[in-house]
Kinemage of the C-alpha trace (Angstrom):
@kinemage 1
@onewidth
@group {chain A} dominant
@subgroup {mainchain}
@vectorlist {calphas} color= white
{ca met a 1} P -33.497 71.331 14.867
{ca ile a 2} L -29.864 72.258 15.382
{ca arg a 3} L -28.119 75.408 14.263
{ca ser a 4} L -24.406 75.950 14.659
{ca thr a 5} L -22.141 78.782 13.579
{ca ser a 6} L -18.388 78.635 13.953
{ca phe a 7} L -15.319 80.591 13.009
{ca thr a 8} L -11.881 79.078 12.655
{ca leu a 9} L -8.578 80.784 12.070
{ca gly a 10} L -5.270 79.059 11.591
{ca val a 11} L -1.873 80.609 11.029
{ca ser a 12} L 1.318 78.648 10.453
{ca leu a 13} L 4.928 79.482 9.811
{ca ala a 14} L 6.898 76.924 7.821
{ca val a 15} L 10.650 76.733 7.343
{ca leu a 16} L 11.330 74.901 4.088
{ca ala a 17} L 14.401 73.629 2.315
{ca ser a 18} L 14.890 74.537 -1.331
{ca leu a 19} L 13.034 71.319 -2.137
{ca ser a 20} L 10.499 70.353 0.529
{ca ala a 21} L 11.864 67.272 2.285
{ca gly a 22} L 8.386 66.455 3.565
{ca gly a 23} L 6.932 66.177 0.086
{ca ala a 24} L 9.805 64.145 -1.309
{ca ala a 25} L 9.837 61.754 1.628
{ca ala a 26} L 6.111 61.177 1.391
{ca gln a 27} L 6.339 60.287 -2.269
{ca thr a 28} L 9.241 57.895 -1.779
{ca ala a 29} L 7.925 56.165 1.334
{ca ser a 30} L 4.482 55.436 -0.046
{ca ala a 31} L 5.235 54.514 -3.621
{ca pro a 32} L 5.157 50.774 -4.372
{ca ala a 33} L 8.298 48.932 -5.287
{ca asn a 34} L 9.243 48.283 -8.921
{ca thr a 35} L 6.870 50.887 -10.274
{ca gly a 36} L 9.307 52.465 -12.642
{ca gly a 37} L 9.718 56.226 -12.714
{ca ile a 38} L 9.275 56.463 -8.962
{ca met a 39} L 11.175 59.734 -8.795
{ca asp a 40} L 9.574 61.184 -11.918
{ca glu a 41} L 8.071 64.625 -11.432
{ca ile a 42} L 4.472 64.509 -10.179
{ca leu a 43} L 2.448 67.696 -10.508
{ca val a 44} L -0.204 68.109 -7.816
{ca thr a 45} L -2.894 70.643 -6.965
{ca ala a 46} L -2.875 70.085 -3.200
{ca gln a 47} L -2.669 73.862 -2.670
{ca arg a 48} L -5.205 74.592 -5.451
{ca arg a 49} L -2.523 75.361 -8.006
{ca ser a 50} L -0.243 73.146 -10.075
{ca gln a 51} L 3.060 72.418 -8.294
{ca asn a 52} L 5.796 69.837 -8.292
{ca leu a 53} L 5.097 67.468 -5.391
{ca gln a 54} L 8.544 68.174 -3.902
{ca asp a 55} L 7.728 71.899 -3.709
{ca val a 56} L 4.592 71.469 -1.606
{ca gly a 57} L 5.043 72.577 2.000
{ca ile a 58} L 2.302 70.415 3.537
{ca ala a 59} L 2.078 66.700 4.331
{ca val a 60} L 0.905 65.240 1.027
{ca thr a 61} L 1.379 61.864 -0.653
{ca ala a 62} L 0.720 61.551 -4.370
{ca phe a 63} L 0.558 58.646 -6.806
{ca ser a 64} L 0.696 58.876 -10.575
{ca asp a 65} L -1.409 56.679 -12.847
{ca glu a 66} L 1.599 54.449 -13.568
{ca gln a 67} L 2.230 53.887 -9.865
{ca leu a 68} L -1.437 53.086 -9.234
{ca lys a 69} L -1.468 50.502 -12.016
{ca ala a 70} L 1.806 48.916 -10.875
{ca ala a 71} L 0.411 48.564 -7.343
{ca gly a 72} L -2.806 46.946 -8.574
{ca val a 73} L -5.097 49.746 -7.370
{ca ile a 74} L -8.592 49.082 -8.725
{ca asn a 75} L -10.701 50.478 -5.897
{ca ser a 76} L -10.609 53.832 -4.111
{ca ile a 77} L -9.788 52.339 -0.706
{ca asp a 78} L -6.786 50.459 -2.153
{ca val a 79} L -4.894 53.739 -1.825
{ca ala a 80} L -4.826 53.289 1.955
{ca arg a 81} L -2.496 50.277 1.823
{ca leu a 82} L 0.090 52.362 -0.042
{ca thr a 83} L 0.057 55.422 2.211
{ca pro a 84} L 1.728 55.706 5.648
{ca gly a 85} L -0.637 56.968 8.336
{ca val a 86} L -3.722 56.072 6.291
{ca ala a 87} L -5.997 53.103 6.999
{ca val a 88} L -9.476 51.895 6.146
{ca ser a 89} L -12.236 51.195 8.647
{ca gly a 90} L -15.457 49.525 7.659
{ca ser a 91} L -18.724 47.848 8.506
{ca ile a 92} L -21.194 45.539 6.740
{ca gly a 93} L -18.485 42.906 6.393
{ca gly a 94} L -16.123 45.473 4.857
{ca gln a 95} L -18.561 46.498 2.103
{ca asn a 96} L -19.004 49.929 3.682
{ca ser a 97} L -15.510 51.406 4.028
{ca gln a 98} L -14.068 54.806 4.885
{ca phe a 99} L -10.639 56.398 5.102
{ca thr a 100} L -8.869 56.930 8.428
{ca ile a 101} L -5.924 59.350 8.554
{ca arg a 102} L -3.649 59.519 11.608
{ca gly a 103} L -6.325 57.802 13.688
{ca val a 104} L -9.073 60.300 12.824
{ca thr a 105} L -12.181 58.428 11.668
{ca gln a 106} L -15.957 58.252 11.945
{ca asn a 107} L -17.162 55.616 14.421
{ca asp a 108} L -20.814 55.988 13.399
{ca phe a 109} L -21.657 53.720 10.457
{ca asn a 110} L -24.890 55.603 9.723
{ca asp a 111} L -25.004 56.416 6.013
{ca gly a 112} L -26.378 59.886 6.619
{ca ile a 113} L -23.240 60.977 8.478
{ca glu a 114} L -20.277 62.749 6.896
{ca ala a 115} L -16.724 61.577 7.505
{ca pro a 116} L -13.947 63.657 9.131
{ca val a 117} L -11.685 62.558 6.269
{ca ala a 118} L -13.070 64.143 3.099
{ca val a 119} L -12.959 62.398 -0.262
{ca tyr a 120} L -13.055 64.439 -3.456
{ca val a 121} L -13.376 63.270 -7.059
{ca asp a 122} L -12.451 65.897 -9.629
{ca glu a 123} L -12.692 68.702 -7.028
{ca thr a 124} L -16.227 67.665 -5.983
{ca tyr a 125} L -17.003 66.502 -2.451
{ca ile a 126} L -18.551 63.098 -1.634
{ca pro a 127} L -21.009 63.804 1.214
{ca asn a 128} L -21.521 60.354 2.779
{ca leu a 129} L -19.573 57.308 3.968
{ca gln a 130} L -20.802 54.766 1.423
{ca gly a 131} L -19.711 57.018 -1.418
{ca gln a 132} L -16.038 56.713 -0.413
{ca asn a 133} L -15.882 53.156 -1.793
{ca phe a 134} L -15.855 53.164 -5.619
{ca gly a 135} L -13.944 51.859 -8.612
{ca ala a 136} L -10.876 53.945 -9.435
{ca phe a 137} L -10.673 54.199 -13.232
{ca asp a 138} L -9.065 56.484 -15.804
{ca ile a 139} L -7.274 58.296 -12.979
{ca glu a 140} L -4.460 60.771 -13.631
{ca arg a 141} L -3.284 60.837 -10.005
{ca val a 142} L -4.374 60.548 -6.384
{ca glu a 143} L -3.401 63.050 -3.691
{ca val a 144} L -3.623 62.293 0.032
{ca leu a 145} L -3.427 65.366 2.288
{ca lys a 146} L -2.865 64.715 5.987
{ca gly a 147} L -4.157 66.983 8.714
{ca pro a 148} L -6.964 69.579 8.689
{ca gln a 149} L -7.847 70.935 5.247
{ca gly a 150} L -10.176 73.870 5.723
{ca thr a 151} L -8.459 76.913 4.255
{ca leu a 152} L -8.099 75.652 0.663
{ca phe a 153} L -11.000 73.268 0.010
{ca gly a 154} L -14.717 73.895 -0.050
{ca arg a 155} L -15.762 71.402 2.624
{ca asn a 156} L -13.498 71.405 5.654
{ca ala a 157} L -11.962 68.106 6.811
{ca thr a 158} L -10.616 67.431 10.300
{ca gly a 159} L -8.419 64.425 9.584
{ca gly a 160} L -7.352 65.048 6.028
{ca leu a 161} L -8.422 64.695 2.441
{ca val a 162} L -8.122 62.177 -0.408
{ca his a 163} L -8.470 63.616 -3.899
{ca phe a 164} L -8.959 61.462 -7.012
{ca val a 165} L -8.092 63.433 -10.152
{ca pro a 166} L -9.392 61.857 -13.390
{ca arg a 167} L -7.839 62.342 -16.799
{ca lys a 168} L -9.403 65.243 -18.650
{ca pro a 169} L -10.168 65.761 -22.346
{ca thr a 170} L -7.411 67.000 -24.646
{ca glu a 171} L -7.254 68.018 -28.306
{ca glu a 172} L -5.108 64.983 -29.125
{ca leu a 173} L -6.725 61.619 -29.809
{ca asp a 174} L -6.014 59.390 -26.823
{ca gly a 175} L -7.388 56.102 -25.554
{ca phe a 176} L -6.645 52.745 -24.007
{ca ile a 177} L -8.241 49.479 -22.968
{ca asp a 178} L -7.045 47.167 -20.179
{ca ala a 179} L -8.645 43.780 -19.640
{ca thr a 180} L -7.954 41.232 -16.899
{ca tyr a 181} L -9.256 37.718 -16.315
{ca gly a 182} L -8.506 35.827 -13.115
{ca arg a 183} L -9.573 33.343 -10.496
{ca phe a 184} L -13.290 32.991 -9.717
{ca asn a 185} L -13.937 34.170 -13.278
{ca gln a 186} L -12.929 37.697 -12.400
{ca thr a 187} L -13.381 39.948 -15.402
{ca arg a 188} L -12.092 43.496 -15.213
{ca ile a 189} L -12.206 46.000 -18.078
{ca glu a 190} L -11.043 49.605 -17.988
{ca ala a 191} L -11.215 51.723 -21.122
{ca ala a 192} L -11.205 55.351 -22.221
{ca leu a 193} L -11.286 57.340 -25.442
{ca gly a 194} L -10.911 61.071 -25.924
{ca gly a 195} L -9.866 63.760 -28.340
{ca gly a 196} L -10.698 67.041 -30.058
{ca leu a 197} L -14.007 67.639 -31.834
{ca gly a 198} L -13.055 70.953 -33.441
{ca gly a 199} L -13.689 74.577 -32.542
{ca gly a 200} L -12.109 74.258 -29.103
{ca leu a 201} L -14.427 71.405 -28.146
{ca ser a 202} L -13.061 68.090 -26.850
{ca ala a 203} L -14.496 65.053 -25.115
{ca arg a 204} L -13.496 61.982 -23.143
{ca ala a 205} L -15.495 58.852 -22.310
{ca ser a 206} L -14.342 56.387 -19.641
{ca phe a 207} L -15.667 52.953 -18.711
{ca tyr a 208} L -15.027 50.490 -15.886
{ca tyr a 209} L -16.365 46.984 -15.229
{ca asn a 210} L -15.326 44.493 -12.555
{ca ala a 211} L -17.110 41.260 -11.654
{ca his a 212} L -16.312 37.865 -10.194
{ca asp a 213} L -18.148 34.716 -9.118
{ca pro a 214} L -18.668 33.752 -5.448
{ca ile a 215} L -15.506 33.148 -3.436
{ca phe a 216} L -17.158 31.615 -0.354
{ca lys a 217} L -18.935 28.278 -0.796
{ca asn a 218} L -22.007 27.970 1.426
{ca val a 219} L -22.125 24.576 3.176
{ca tyr a 220} L -25.381 25.230 5.097
{ca pro a 221} L -26.575 23.605 7.375
{ca ala a 222} L -23.146 22.253 8.307
{ca gly a 223} L -21.743 23.375 11.648
{ca met a 224} L -24.795 23.123 13.910
{ca ala a 225} L -23.839 20.818 16.746
{ca pro a 226} L -26.397 18.352 18.201
{ca gly a 227} L -28.343 19.738 21.152
{ca ser a 228} L -27.746 23.371 20.219
{ca val a 229} L -29.845 26.136 21.724
{ca leu a 230} L -31.456 27.027 18.415
{ca gly a 231} L -32.974 24.440 16.150
{ca leu a 232} L -32.529 25.058 12.448
{ca gly a 233} L -36.263 25.353 11.913
{ca ala a 234} L -37.554 26.403 8.511
{ca pro a 235} L -34.964 28.398 6.537
{ca ile a 236} L -35.779 31.569 4.663
{ca ser a 237} L -36.583 31.229 0.992
{ca pro a 238} L -34.601 31.369 -1.174
{ca cys a 239} L -31.799 30.134 1.011
{ca cys a 240} L -28.136 29.603 1.324
{ca glu a 241} L -26.467 30.872 -1.816
{ca asp a 242} L -22.696 31.151 -2.210
{ca ile a 243} L -21.407 34.649 -1.394
{ca trp a 244} L -18.611 37.179 -1.879
{ca thr a 245} L -19.404 38.386 -5.352
{ca asp a 246} L -18.838 41.730 -7.050
{ca asp a 247} L -20.511 43.276 -10.074
{ca thr a 248} L -19.426 46.897 -10.502
{ca leu a 249} L -20.082 49.080 -13.526
{ca ser a 250} L -19.070 52.740 -13.883
{ca ala a 251} L -18.980 55.260 -16.733
{ca arg a 252} L -17.921 58.891 -17.068
{ca leu a 253} L -18.416 61.380 -19.907
{ca gln a 254} L -16.680 64.775 -20.134
{ca leu a 255} L -17.264 67.584 -22.617
{ca gln a 256} L -14.808 70.486 -22.612
{ca tyr a 257} L -14.851 73.844 -24.366
{ca ala a 258} L -11.530 75.706 -24.331
{ca pro a 259} L -10.994 78.120 -27.239
{ca glu a 260} L -7.299 78.551 -27.921
{ca gly a 261} L -5.811 81.716 -26.412
{ca ser a 262} L -9.042 82.755 -24.665
{ca gly a 263} L -8.149 81.726 -21.107
{ca leu a 264} L -11.616 80.150 -20.816
{ca asn a 265} L -12.207 76.498 -19.973
{ca ile a 266} L -15.707 75.067 -19.501
{ca arg a 267} L -16.053 71.376 -18.696
{ca leu a 268} L -19.275 69.460 -18.147
{ca thr a 269} L -19.030 66.008 -16.574
{ca gly a 270} L -21.538 63.255 -15.926
{ca ser a 271} L -21.016 59.873 -14.341
{ca tyr a 272} L -22.946 56.830 -13.181
{ca ser a 273} L -21.833 53.907 -11.050
{ca arg a 274} L -23.595 50.862 -9.730
{ca gln a 275} L -22.501 48.026 -7.462
{ca arg a 276} L -24.203 44.678 -7.024
{ca leu a 277} L -22.629 42.746 -4.169
{ca ser a 278} L -23.479 39.569 -2.333
{ca glu a 279} L -24.545 39.484 1.282
{ca ala a 280} L -21.532 40.608 3.301
{ca pro a 281} L -18.759 37.996 3.236
{ca phe a 282} L -17.419 37.057 6.639
{ca ser a 283} L -16.422 33.956 8.549
{ca ser a 284} L -16.688 33.456 12.306
{ca ile a 285} L -15.002 31.473 15.049
{ca ala a 286} L -16.277 30.381 18.459
{ca thr a 287} L -15.165 32.427 21.466
{ca val a 288} L -15.769 32.091 25.208
{ca pro a 289} L -16.372 35.122 27.463
{ca val a 290} L -14.214 35.564 30.562
{ca val a 291} L -16.023 37.170 33.516
{ca asp a 292} L -14.817 38.604 36.832
{ca ala a 293} L -16.232 37.977 40.316
{ca gln a 294} L -19.036 40.505 39.658
{ca gly a 295} L -20.069 38.718 36.469
{ca arg a 296} L -18.700 41.383 34.151
{ca val a 297} L -17.166 40.290 30.857
{ca val a 298} L -13.507 41.311 30.945
{ca asp a 299} L -12.009 39.218 28.143
{ca ala a 300} L -12.718 36.523 25.577
{ca ile a 301} L -10.730 33.557 24.298
{ca val a 302} L -10.968 31.473 21.135
{ca ala a 303} L -12.689 28.188 21.960
{ca ser a 304} L -10.501 25.113 21.590
{ca ala a 305} L -11.854 21.909 20.053
{ca thr a 306} L -12.587 20.548 23.547
{ca glu a 307} L -13.948 23.720 25.178
{ca thr a 308} L -17.400 23.221 26.779
{ca arg a 309} L -17.667 26.117 29.255
{ca thr a 310} L -20.428 28.651 28.613
{ca ala a 311} L -18.376 31.357 30.316
{ca ile a 312} L -15.104 31.279 32.269
{ca gly a 313} L -15.113 32.485 35.861
{ca pro a 314} L -12.224 34.026 37.846
{ca asn a 315} L -10.873 30.597 38.824
{ca gly a 316} L -11.460 29.016 35.426
{ca gln a 317} L -14.795 27.493 36.440
{ca asn a 318} L -17.789 27.199 34.152
{ca ile a 319} L -20.380 29.980 34.539
{ca pro a 320} L -23.729 28.711 33.186
{ca phe a 321} L -25.943 31.042 31.198
{ca ala a 322} L -28.330 32.825 33.570
{ca phe a 323} L -31.538 32.889 31.516
{ca gly a 324} L -32.436 29.256 31.123
{ca gly a 325} L -29.756 28.461 28.589
{ca pro a 326} L -27.576 25.369 28.591
{ca ala a 327} L -25.224 24.606 31.455
{ca ser a 328} L -22.454 23.992 28.937
{ca arg a 329} L -21.824 24.159 25.211
{ca ala a 330} L -20.996 21.522 22.629
{ca pro a 331} L -17.219 20.919 22.451
{ca gly a 332} L -15.580 23.674 20.420
{ca ala a 333} L -18.883 25.364 19.577
{ca asp a 334} L -20.106 28.854 20.392
{ca phe a 335} L -23.033 29.524 22.713
{ca phe a 336} L -25.589 28.694 20.025
{ca gly a 337} L -23.910 25.396 19.221
{ca phe a 338} L -22.313 26.649 16.024
{ca leu a 339} L -19.005 24.944 15.217
{ca gly a 340} L -18.104 27.236 12.331
{ca ala a 341} L -17.157 26.512 8.740
{ca asp a 342} L -13.558 26.191 7.574
{ca ala a 343} L -12.463 29.655 6.435
{ca gln a 344} L -9.228 28.253 5.000
{ca lys a 345} L -11.362 26.233 2.591
{ca leu a 346} L -13.354 29.394 1.781
{ca glu a 347} L -16.506 27.988 3.365
{ca val a 348} L -19.400 29.613 5.233
{ca ser a 349} L -22.607 28.198 6.675
{ca lys a 350} L -25.671 30.428 7.005
{ca asp a 351} L -29.185 30.672 5.662
{ca phe a 352} L -29.242 34.451 5.066
{ca ala a 353} L -26.843 34.434 2.099
{ca phe a 354} L -27.494 35.746 -1.403
{ca glu a 355} L -25.204 36.319 -4.382
{ca asp a 356} L -26.800 39.580 -5.569
{ca leu a 357} L -28.189 41.345 -2.493
{ca asn a 358} L -26.440 44.613 -1.609
{ca thr a 359} L -26.810 47.437 -4.106
{ca thr a 360} L -25.615 51.008 -4.570
{ca asp a 361} L -26.355 53.405 -7.414
{ca ser a 362} L -24.672 56.793 -7.676
{ca tyr a 363} L -25.222 59.663 -10.104
{ca asn a 364} L -23.121 62.777 -10.542
{ca thr a 365} L -23.060 65.796 -12.804
{ca ala a 366} L -20.782 68.829 -12.460
{ca leu a 367} L -19.988 72.018 -14.320
{ca his a 368} L -16.414 73.358 -14.059
{ca ile a 369} L -15.710 76.888 -15.311
{ca asn a 370} L -12.206 78.376 -15.238
{ca tyr a 371} L -11.070 81.735 -16.568
{ca asp a 372} L -7.433 82.786 -16.506
{ca phe a 373} L -7.021 86.572 -16.337
{ca gly a 374} L -3.239 86.282 -16.211
{ca asp a 375} L -2.158 86.667 -12.616
{ca ile a 376} L -5.619 85.738 -11.304
{ca thr a 377} L -7.719 82.662 -12.085
{ca leu a 378} L -11.450 82.428 -11.437
{ca thr a 379} L -12.922 78.974 -10.773
{ca ser a 380} L -16.568 77.977 -10.428
{ca ile a 381} L -17.668 74.389 -9.673
{ca thr a 382} L -21.340 73.430 -9.573
{ca asp a 383} L -22.008 69.858 -8.505
{ca tyr a 384} L -24.976 67.515 -7.996
{ca lys a 385} L -24.718 64.032 -6.508
{ca arg a 386} L -27.184 61.314 -5.604
{ca leu a 387} L -26.492 57.956 -3.966
{ca lys a 388} L -29.014 55.188 -3.294
{ca lys a 389} L -28.095 52.209 -1.142
{ca asp a 390} L -29.910 49.056 0.006
{ca phe a 391} L -27.858 46.677 2.165
{ca ala a 392} L -28.577 43.728 4.444
{ca ile a 393} L -26.355 41.434 6.478
{ca asp a 394} L -26.662 38.310 8.615
{ca val a 395} L -25.544 39.385 12.091
{ca asp a 396} L -26.167 36.262 14.174
{ca ala a 397} L -23.029 34.445 12.908
{ca thr a 398} L -24.838 31.089 12.889
{ca pro a 399} L -26.489 28.948 10.214
{ca ala a 400} L -29.787 29.324 12.109
{ca asn a 401} L -32.406 31.950 11.299
{ca val a 402} L -31.923 34.279 14.272
{ca val a 403} L -31.756 37.947 13.206
{ca ser a 404} L -30.515 40.095 10.309
{ca phe a 405} L -29.704 43.781 9.863
{ca gly a 406} L -30.795 46.073 7.038
{ca ser a 407} L -29.815 49.568 5.945
{ca val a 408} L -31.399 51.837 3.314
{ca asn a 409} L -30.124 55.270 2.300
{ca asn a 410} L -30.952 57.961 -0.228
{ca thr a 411} L -28.625 60.991 -0.199
{ca arg a 412} L -28.769 64.001 -2.505
{ca ser a 413} L -26.345 66.920 -2.458
{ca ile a 414} L -25.844 70.196 -4.316
{ca ser a 415} L -22.723 72.307 -3.931
{ca gln a 416} L -21.390 75.519 -5.403
{ca glu a 417} L -17.803 76.705 -5.070
{ca val a 418} L -16.379 79.984 -6.351
{ca arg a 419} L -12.672 80.536 -5.945
{ca leu a 420} L -10.013 83.087 -6.920
{ca asn a 421} L -6.347 82.165 -7.123
{ca gly a 422} L -3.648 84.813 -7.453
{ca arg a 423} L 0.051 84.409 -8.113
{ca ser a 424} L 3.236 86.432 -8.428
{ca asp a 425} L 6.946 85.780 -7.990
{ca ser a 426} L 6.772 85.597 -4.202
{ca leu a 427} L 3.063 85.678 -3.319
{ca asn a 428} L 0.339 83.097 -3.906
{ca trp a 429} L -3.145 83.443 -2.489
{ca thr a 430} L -6.533 81.727 -2.553
{ca leu a 431} L -9.919 83.194 -1.661
{ca gly a 432} L -13.166 81.256 -2.004
{ca gly a 433} L -16.761 80.678 -0.975
{ca tyr a 434} L -18.576 77.359 -0.733
{ca tyr a 435} L -22.239 76.390 -0.402
{ca leu a 436} L -23.342 72.812 0.377
{ca asp a 437} L -26.864 71.393 0.670
{ca ile a 438} L -27.212 67.734 1.724
{ca asp a 439} L -30.518 65.892 1.998
{ca ser a 440} L -30.166 62.396 3.493
{ca asp a 441} L -32.923 59.885 4.284
{ca thr a 442} L -31.805 56.758 6.118
{ca ala a 443} L -33.370 53.751 7.780
{ca asn a 444} L -31.630 50.858 9.482
{ca gly a 445} L -32.540 48.202 11.983
{ca phe a 446} L -33.038 44.552 12.761
{ca met a 447} L -35.055 42.221 10.574
{ca ala a 448} L -36.754 39.459 12.576
{ca leu a 449} L -37.690 37.220 9.681
{ca pro a 450} L -40.620 34.772 9.768
{ca arg a 451} L -39.831 31.559 11.650
{ca ser a 452} L -36.742 33.160 13.179
{ca phe a 453} L -35.680 32.959 16.820
{ca phe a 454} L -35.893 36.739 17.144
{ca ser a 455} L -39.410 37.067 15.659
{ca gly a 456} L -40.584 34.494 18.193
{ca leu a 457} L -39.632 36.869 21.002
{ca phe a 458} L -42.182 39.344 19.616
{ca gly a 459} L -44.935 36.821 18.961
{ca ala a 460} L -44.543 37.248 15.197
{ca val a 461} L -43.223 33.823 14.188
{ca thr a 462} L -45.480 33.562 11.132
{ca asp a 463} L -45.268 37.126 9.796
{ca gly a 464} L -41.930 38.377 11.105
{ca ile a 465} L -41.272 41.944 12.199
{ca asp a 466} L -38.807 44.665 11.158
{ca leu a 467} L -37.551 47.091 13.817
{ca ala a 468} L -36.461 50.233 11.994
{ca asn a 469} L -34.802 53.478 13.055
{ca glu a 470} L -35.734 56.094 10.471
{ca phe a 471} L -34.109 59.490 10.318
{ca thr a 472} L -33.523 62.401 8.028
{ca leu a 473} L -30.646 64.861 8.167
{ca arg a 474} L -30.719 68.144 6.276
{ca thr a 475} L -27.483 70.120 6.139
{ca lys a 476} L -27.057 73.619 4.732
{ca ser a 477} L -23.556 75.022 4.992
{ca leu a 478} L -22.058 78.295 3.805
{ca ser a 479} L -18.376 79.014 4.256
{ca gly a 480} L -15.633 81.352 3.221
{ca phe a 481} L -11.980 80.315 3.151
{ca gly a 482} L -8.633 81.717 2.166
{ca gln a 483} L -4.904 81.197 2.354
{ca val a 484} L -1.859 83.357 1.713
{ca glu a 485} L 1.629 82.015 0.997
{ca tyr a 486} L 4.544 84.452 0.940
{ca lys a 487} L 8.009 83.247 -0.016
{ca phe a 488} L 10.703 85.310 1.694
{ca ser a 489} L 13.541 83.306 0.158
{ca glu a 490} L 14.345 79.838 -1.106
{ca gln a 491} L 14.485 78.671 2.522
{ca phe a 492} L 11.652 80.597 4.213
{ca thr a 493} L 7.921 80.675 3.410
{ca phe a 494} L 5.096 82.113 5.521
{ca ile a 495} L 1.634 80.527 5.206
{ca ala a 496} L -1.551 81.850 6.843
{ca gly a 497} L -5.092 80.593 6.371
{ca ala a 498} L -8.578 81.313 7.689
{ca arg a 499} L -12.062 79.849 7.417
{ca val a 500} L -15.516 80.978 8.557
{ca ile a 501} L -18.529 78.646 8.519
{ca ser a 502} L -22.257 79.077 9.060
{ca glu a 503} L -24.070 75.747 9.142
{ca arg a 504} L -27.625 74.701 9.857
{ca gln a 505} L -28.750 71.087 10.382
{ca ala a 506} L -32.249 69.682 10.860
{ca tyr a 507} L -32.487 66.157 12.287
{ca asp a 508} L -35.653 64.067 12.543
{ca phe a 509} L -35.777 60.590 14.110
{ca met a 510} L -38.420 57.921 14.582
{ca ser a 511} L -38.367 54.246 15.601
{ca asn a 512} L -41.069 51.972 14.270
{ca ala a 513} L -41.974 48.315 13.946
{ca tyr a 514} L -43.125 47.132 10.514
{ca ala a 515} L -44.645 43.955 9.213
{ca asn a 516} L -41.939 41.966 7.453
{ca ser a 517} L -42.802 42.146 3.747
{ca arg a 518} L -39.510 41.038 2.146
{ca asp a 519} L -37.128 38.602 3.765
{ca gln a 520} L -34.090 40.164 2.100
{ca arg a 521} L -34.843 43.861 2.669
{ca leu a 522} L -35.614 46.315 5.400
{ca asp a 523} L -38.862 47.780 4.064
{ca thr a 524} L -40.247 50.874 5.773
{ca ser a 525} L -42.936 51.258 3.127
{ca ala a 526} L -44.799 48.291 4.602
{ca arg a 527} L -47.682 48.852 6.998
{ca pro a 528} L -46.697 49.259 10.661
{ca ser a 529} L -46.912 45.936 12.444
{ca ser a 530} L -50.046 45.320 14.496
{ca arg a 531} L -47.745 43.627 16.993
{ca ser a 532} L -45.431 46.608 17.429
{ca ser a 533} L -47.414 48.181 20.264
{ca arg a 534} L -47.432 44.881 22.105
{ca ala a 535} L -43.831 44.002 21.384
{ca leu a 536} L -42.416 47.474 21.953
{ca pro a 537} L -44.857 49.510 24.086
{ca thr a 538} L -44.813 53.262 23.819
{ca ser a 539} L -43.678 55.361 26.731
{ca gly a 540} L -45.326 58.718 27.086
{ca pro a 541} L -47.589 60.636 24.701
{ca pro a 542} L -46.881 60.971 20.957
{ca arg a 543} L -44.405 63.613 19.914
{ca cys a 544} L -45.282 65.981 17.085
{ca ser a 545} L -43.076 68.137 14.890
{ca pro a 546} L -43.720 70.166 11.740
{ca ala a 547} L -41.897 67.587 9.638
{ca arg a 548} L -43.197 64.368 11.197
{ca cys a 549} L -45.570 63.107 13.826
{ca ser a 550} L -44.648 59.912 15.649
{ca ser a 551} L -44.874 58.012 18.852
{ca asn a 552} L -41.706 56.948 20.601
{ca ile a 553} L -42.182 53.435 19.243
{ca gly a 554} L -44.933 51.739 17.329
{ca pro a 555} L -47.257 52.720 14.488
{ca thr a 556} L -47.193 56.255 13.149
{ca thr a 557} L -49.597 58.477 15.076
{ca thr a 558} L -51.741 61.128 13.439
{ca cys a 559} L -51.539 64.531 15.103
């Protein structure tokens, strides 16, 4: 159990031109060519009030819906390729991606971990890494804020913040449909319809669908050189499907009540999204380790077609594998004897490959209440999110059945933000409170499938064995934040902000070995393997906690 309480205070003095050069430069540098209307006015809410982008005194890049369409943005992470200082890092063959701003990123791919770059959709925070990758549809604009964002937004962010702002309901009838068909039978449909229902009530429904057939052709068992370390053995069943598919479906419904002249706006939103992806698409090439005089790996080179050295010593000599492996490798192959498929021909060769394997399902509902008193606006945002993920990937980079990796996650979050915004001719201020409750259950680990090389090491060739790390992370955070902006003149503005946070986290971890029940999934609901105590002996007595009782490794122990 971990409890942490922190207080942060930041004060800054900014000297601004009559039109902020920083904002204008950011818009121009990041906007794609030939978009049309590149210098049109873009209104943003980066400082929690509507402003012209060129008047914002912080580092922000914004894209309108027209610019996003012209640049071919269909996915949330596509924004990174348009924005200076922003990149995407990922795992699971790129299927789990997250934003990186100015080099600040999360190097832990655990799904229960939050990212230092926050992603918001419609002013609601996405609490886990996998949730940052989604279809971008019916979007009004995207705002990318660089640097710490703790004095204006509910959840603080060390590296920056990416905010996706969807189109909202209006009284006027409005709608569109865009359809695309392309290579690999790609079918993409984006549509929306909205308008007034009478009595101050309006609605908007949005829909997104994107799917394509496999891009990589699986040529299994091609690529295994004669005399390789690992025989092909019996493949898993089913086996060897073509990969790199996508089947994404998302929908959003908004109901808004805004009586004319009342200053009140109540908006209820609900959305659902699901992704069905193939096993992670990747291709591999053979490399050769370079070792120093002490046997330490200091480099690696790409193996040429005639390369036969297992490892390269200081004088270029062959260093045989030390544990009974071959004295040399097949020409051009990796250590296992794998020659590799031709990536230029969009080919792969592996047995653990399935067209419809990796899945995510996300649910969201939020209630937005705004009341304009004149010079002061009250905002309340209540949000609930749930994301379920089940991924697996072949990690041995060979066509042989060696070892795979699985990851399962179920994250639920509830947040409540209450915020006041005040304005006058020279003074603008924000004062808010934010509560966040995240409940994340995660398991990941290696899957030693039946008849695999890895399961043989544990004496479980027939049944297989799954080695799982299971953990839960409970986060309860309460924070207060505020910012004051005073404009002395057209050239000088003073900005000061503060944030106080009280946060409590409870972390529970257990490693276990399970009988392999499904070749394609890491399944922690299966019975603990009878071989786990033999394969992975416990060290020390069982450890007990109020939430869970477990041994260091092996079957669950009753306290």
